[in-house]
C-alpha positions in Angstrom: 17.1 -36.2 -12.5 18.0 -39.4 -12.6 18.1 -41.3 -9.4 21.1 -43.3 -8.8 20.2 -45.6 -5.9 20.6 -48.8 -6.0 18.1 -51.3 -4.0 20.9 -53.6 -2.6 24.7 -54.3 -3.3 24.5 -56.8 -6.0 22.6 -53.8 -8.2 25.5 -51.2 -7.4 27.7 -54.4 -8.4 26.0 -55.3 -11.5 28.6 -55.5 -14.9 31.2 -55.9 -12.8 33.1 -59.0 -14.4 36.2 -60.8 -14.8 39.6 -58.5 -15.4 38.0 -55.6 -14.5 40.3 -52.4 -13.5 38.9 -51.4 -10.1 39.8 -48.0 -8.2 39.4 -48.2 -4.8 38.7 -45.0 -2.8 40.7 -44.7 0.5 43.4 -43.5 3.0 45.0 -45.4 5.9 41.8 -46.9 7.6 39.7 -43.6 6.2 37.0 -44.3 3.3 37.7 -47.6 2.6 34.3 -48.8 0.6 33.8 -51.6 2.7 30.6 -52.7 1.7 31.2 -52.7 -2.0 34.4 -54.8 -1.4 32.5 -57.3 0.8 29.9 -57.6 -2.3 32.9 -57.7 -4.8 34.3 -60.9 -2.8 30.6 -62.8 -2.6 30.1 -62.3 -6.5 31.3 -65.2 -7.2 33.3 -66.1 -10.7 34.8 -62.7 -10.7 38.5 -62.9 -11.0 41.5 -61.5 -12.9 40.7 -58.7 -10.9 42.8 -55.7 -10.9 42.8 -53.2 -8.3 44.5 -49.9 -7.8 44.6 -48.4 -4.0 47.3 -46.0 -2.2 47.9 -48.3 0.5 46.3 -52.1 -0.6 43.5 -51.7 1.4 45.0 -50.9 4.9 44.5 -54.4 6.0 40.5 -53.8 5.2 39.4 -57.7 5.6 37.8 -58.0 2.5 40.2 -56.4 0.0 42.9 -58.8 1.4 40.2 -61.7 1.0 39.9 -60.8 -2.7 43.7 -61.1 -3.0 44.2 -64.1 -0.8 41.1 -66.3 -3.1 43.4 -65.5 -6.3 40.8 -63.2 -7.9 43.4 -60.0 -7.6 46.3 -61.0 -10.3 47.8 -57.0 -10.1 47.6 -54.2 -7.6 48.7 -50.8 -8.3 49.9 -48.6 -5.0 52.2 -46.3 -3.3 52.6 -48.7 0.1 51.6 -52.0 0.0 53.1 -52.9 3.5 50.5 -51.9 5.5 49.8 -54.0 8.6 48.2 -57.0 8.3 48.8 -56.8 4.4 51.3 -60.3 4.9 49.1 -62.0 2.1 50.3 -59.8 -0.6 53.8 -60.2 -0.2 53.0 -64.2 0.0 51.8 -64.2 -3.3 54.2 -61.7 -4.9 57.4 -64.4 -3.7 54.9 -67.3 -5.2 54.8 -65.8 -8.5 50.9 -65.3 -8.4 50.5 -61.7 -8.3 52.0 -58.5 -9.8 52.3 -55.5 -7.3 53.2 -51.9 -9.3 54.6 -49.3 -6.6 55.2 -46.1 -7.0 55.1 -42.5 -5.0 52.3 -41.4 -3.5 52.1 -37.9 -5.9 52.6 -39.9 -9.2 49.8 -42.0 -8.2 47.1 -39.3 -7.8 48.3 -37.4 -10.3 48.5 -40.5 -12.8 44.4 -41.0 -12.0 44.2 -36.9 -12.4 45.5 -36.9 -15.9 43.4 -40.1 -16.6 40.0 -38.3 -15.5 41.4 -35.1 -17.2 41.6 -36.7 -20.5 45.5 -36.0 -20.7 48.5 -38.1 -22.3 51.6 -39.0 -20.8 53.3 -36.8 -18.5 56.8 -36.2 -17.1 57.8 -36.3 -13.6 60.6 -35.9 -11.3 59.8 -38.1 -9.2 61.7 -41.3 -8.9 64.5 -40.2 -11.2 67.7 -41.9 -10.6 66.5 -45.0 -8.5 65.0 -48.0 -9.3 61.9 -46.7 -9.5 63.0 -45.4 -12.7 64.9 -48.5 -14.4 63.9 -49.4 -17.8 61.3 -46.5 -18.0 61.4 -43.7 -20.3 63.6 -40.6 -19.3 64.3 -36.6 -20.2 67.0 -34.1 -19.2 65.1 -30.7 -18.8 66.9 -27.5 -18.2 69.5 -29.6 -16.4 66.7 -32.2 -14.1 66.0 -35.5 -14.4 62.3 -36.9 -15.4 60.5 -40.1 -15.9 57.9 -40.4 -18.2 54.2 -41.3 -16.6 51.3 -42.6 -18.0 47.6 -41.9 -17.1 45.6 -44.2 -15.1 42.1 -44.7 -16.4 39.6 -47.5 -14.7 36.7 -49.7 -15.7 34.5 -48.9 -12.0 35.9 -47.0 -9.0 34.5 -48.0 -5.7 34.4 -44.9 -3.2 32.6 -44.2 0.0 31.7 -40.5 0.6 29.3 -38.9 3.4 26.4 -37.8 2.3 24.6 -37.6 -1.4 21.9 -36.7 -2.7 19.9 -38.8 -5.5 21.4 -37.9 -8.5 24.8 -38.2 -7.7 26.2 -35.7 -6.3 28.5 -36.3 -3.3 30.1 -34.3 -0.2 33.1 -36.1 2.0 33.6 -36.3 5.2 37.4 -34.9 6.4 40.2 -37.3 5.5 37.4 -39.6 3.8 37.5 -37.3 0.7 40.8 -38.5 0.1 41.3 -40.0 -3.6 37.7 -39.9 -4.6 36.8 -37.2 -6.6 40.1 -37.9 -9.2 39.0 -41.3 -9.4 35.6 -40.5 -9.7 36.8 -38.9 -12.5 39.0 -41.2 -14.3 36.2 -44.3 -14.1 34.1 -45.1 -16.7 31.6 -46.2 -13.9 31.6 -45.1 -10.7 29.9 -46.8 -7.3 29.3 -44.8 -4.3 28.3 -46.1 -0.9 27.7 -43.6 1.2 26.2 -43.2 5.1 22.9 -41.3 3.8 20.9 -40.3 0.6 19.1 -37.5 0.2 16.3 -35.7 -2.0 18.0 -33.7 -4.9 18.3 -30.0 -3.6 19.1 -31.2 -0.3 23.0 -30.8 -0.1 24.3 -27.2 0.5 25.9 -26.4 -3.3 29.3 -25.2 -1.8 30.0 -28.5 -0.1 29.3 -30.6 -2.8 32.8 -32.0 -4.2 32.1 -34.3 -6.4 29.4 -33.3 -9.2 26.7 -36.0 -10.1 28.7 -35.8 -13.6 30.7 -38.4 -12.4 28.8 -40.6 -10.3 26.5 -43.6 -11.9 25.2 -45.8 -8.7 24.6 -45.2 -5.1 24.9 -47.2 -2.3 23.0 -46.7 0.8 23.4 -46.9 4.5 21.4 -50.4 5.6 18.4 -49.8 6.8 
């Protein structure tokens, strides 16, 4: 098995360039890949980024610092109004940031569809509301639906609890959140973990994301 462990955050982030579309895991304050975000913030000259995250960083300092620095051009999320996220609203009002908002279930289903190789799908959520304005809609069986596009990304930044050296992942409780579907829908998945174990050390029944969907691992600092 290939050892996917990276020596440092710089190695983990190699190839992340301007214009990249990045899934960022996390639900509230749980499972945010803070070291990867801090490393991206320190990586100078990378801008024009699109960040796809459930609640726009949940106030995470590096996420918001990336936005404040002007290096993020677009955010896709379900809830951009967490405490401390004022910088997002300020940049939207100034016309310097685009934000696409959708229901949380729609967000995760669009990511799941992207990872499964599916095409567009119809969802009843949002039909007849401002979220459906300008969108293709259909009525099936007397119920209205909105056409949704799959979401895919160049990279996924994920946090997990444990991994083996080949990239099999075990999550801890709410840390799991969007990680499994984001790993599947990204061209390259980068995971920060608390502990990296030898191959074969993880209980197979506890593995949620198999190594097939993981490309680089960043362990905790020694």
